[in-house]
C-alpha positions in Angstrom: 57.7 142.4 110.5 54.9 142.1 108.2 55.8 145.4 106.6 52.7 147.4 105.7 49.5 147.7 107.6 46.3 149.5 106.8 46.7 153.2 105.9 47.0 155.2 109.1 48.0 158.7 109.7 51.5 159.5 111.0 52.0 159.8 114.7 51.9 163.5 114.3 48.5 163.1 112.7 49.5 164.5 109.4 49.2 162.8 106.0 51.7 159.9 105.4 54.8 160.7 103.3 54.8 159.9 99.6 56.5 156.4 100.0 53.9 155.3 102.5 51.1 156.1 100.0 52.5 153.3 97.8 52.3 151.0 100.8 48.8 152.1 101.5 47.8 151.4 98.0 49.4 148.0 98.0 48.5 147.0 101.5 44.8 147.8 101.6 43.1 144.6 100.5 45.5 143.8 97.7 46.9 140.4 96.9 50.4 141.7 97.7 49.7 141.6 101.4 50.3 137.8 101.8 53.4 138.1 99.6 54.9 140.8 101.9 54.0 138.7 104.9 55.8 135.6 103.3 58.8 137.7 102.4 59.0 138.9 106.0 58.9 135.3 107.3 61.5 134.2 104.7 63.7 137.0 105.9 63.4 136.1 109.5 64.1 132.4 108.8 67.0 132.9 106.4 68.7 136.0 107.5 67.8 136.5 111.2 69.9 133.8 112.9 69.5 135.0 116.5 66.6 132.7 117.5 68.4 129.6 116.0 71.7 130.5 117.7 70.0 131.1 121.0 68.3 127.8 120.7 71.7 126.0 120.0 73.3 127.8 122.9 70.5 126.7 125.2 70.8 123.1 123.9 74.6 123.2 124.4 74.4 124.5 127.9 71.6 122.0 128.8 73.6 119.1 127.2 76.9 119.8 128.9 75.9 121.3 132.2 72.6 119.9 133.1 72.4 116.4 131.5 76.0 115.3 131.7 76.7 117.2 134.9 80.4 117.0 135.9 81.0 113.8 133.9 83.1 115.5 131.3 85.0 117.3 134.0 85.7 114.0 135.8 86.9 112.4 132.5 89.2 115.3 131.9 90.4 115.2 135.6 91.1 111.4 135.2 92.9 112.0 132.0 95.0 114.7 133.7 95.8 112.3 136.5 96.7 109.5 134.2 99.0 111.8 132.2 100.6 113.1 135.4 101.1 109.5 136.7 102.6 108.5 133.3 105.0 111.5 133.2 106.0 111.2 136.9 106.3 107.4 137.4 105.8 105.2 134.3 108.0 107.3 131.9 111.0 107.4 134.2 110.7 103.7 134.9 110.5 103.0 131.2 113.5 105.3 130.5 115.5 103.6 133.2 114.6 100.1 132.0 115.5 101.1 128.5 118.7 102.7 129.6 119.7 99.5 131.6 118.7 97.2 128.7 120.6 99.3 126.2 123.7 99.4 128.5 123.5 95.6 128.9 123.1 95.1 125.2 126.0 97.5 124.5 128.2 95.5 126.9 127.2 92.3 125.3 127.9 93.7 121.8 131.3 94.9 123.0 132.1 91.5 124.5 131.0 89.8 121.3 133.1 92.2 119.2 136.2 91.5 121.3 135.7 87.8 121.0 135.3 88.1 117.2 138.5 90.2 117.1 140.4 87.5 119.1 139.0 84.8 116.9 140.0 86.7 113.8 143.5 87.2 115.2 143.8 83.5 116.1 142.6 82.6 112.6 145.2 85.0 111.1 147.9 83.5 113.2 146.7 80.0 112.3 146.8 80.9 108.6 150.3 82.3 108.9 151.4 79.2 110.8 149.9 77.0 108.1 151.5 79.1 105.4 154.9 78.9 107.1 154.5 75.1 107.5 153.5 74.8 103.8 156.5 76.9 102.8 158.8 74.8 105.0 157.4 71.6 103.4 157.8 73.1 100.0 161.5 74.0 100.7 162.0 70.5 102.2 160.5 68.9 99.1 162.6 71.1 96.9 165.7 70.1 98.9 164.7 66.4 98.7 164.2 66.7 95.0 167.6 68.4 94.4 169.2 65.7 96.6 167.3 63.0 94.6 168.4 64.5 91.3 172.1 64.7 92.5 171.8 61.1 93.7 170.4 60.1 90.3 173.2 61.9 88.5 175.7 60.1 90.7 174.1 56.8 90.1 173.9 57.6 86.4 177.6 58.4 86.5 178.4 55.2 88.3 176.2 53.2 85.9 177.9 54.9 82.9 181.3 54.2 84.4 180.4 50.6 85.1 179.0 50.3 81.6 182.2 51.8 80.1 184.3 49.4 82.2 182.1 46.5 81.1 182.4 47.6 77.5 186.2 47.8 77.9 186.3 44.3 79.4 184.1 43.0 76.7 186.3 44.6 74.1 189.3 43.1 75.7 187.6 39.7 76.0 186.5 39.8 72.4 189.9 41.0 71.2 191.5 38.1 73.1 188.9 35.7 71.7 189.6 37.1 68.3 193.3 36.5 68.8 192.7 33.0 69.9 190.4 32.4 67.0 192.9 33.7 64.6 195.4 31.2 66.0 193.0 28.4 65.3 191.9 29.6 62.0 195.4 30.2 60.7 196.6 26.7 60.7 
């Protein structure tokens, strides 16, 4: 792909076309010849990727088929077997163990919940019983207080009556003493 060569006649032997004359003028011993050669090389390196791609393909085939052999295939086969084993045996066992554990935990939670409900019911009953006892004590205390107050009123009435009687006796006694005193004083 060097482009232009020395001026040569056409295959037909006739004179070259007018565009080729320019090439002839430039190519024959001119300094443009190396530039054209360099441009051709740059083109083949930058724009013609076929040799590079073919080299990469050969390297890829050599790397994965020749050097490694069936190692990659064996690794993939082992992976497939491991996944199959996991799906067929390990996963169902895990699911069953998880299901059993969750059922057991659920039963325990239900039992605990029932116990808590019974405890709460007992506590409610105990509180009600305590409240009833407290109310009964309060009523008893009020009844005792009322009885005490009636008793106090009765005692007060008795004391008042006794006081009144004692006052009457004293009045009578003093009035008699006064009468007797008037007898002695009048002489």
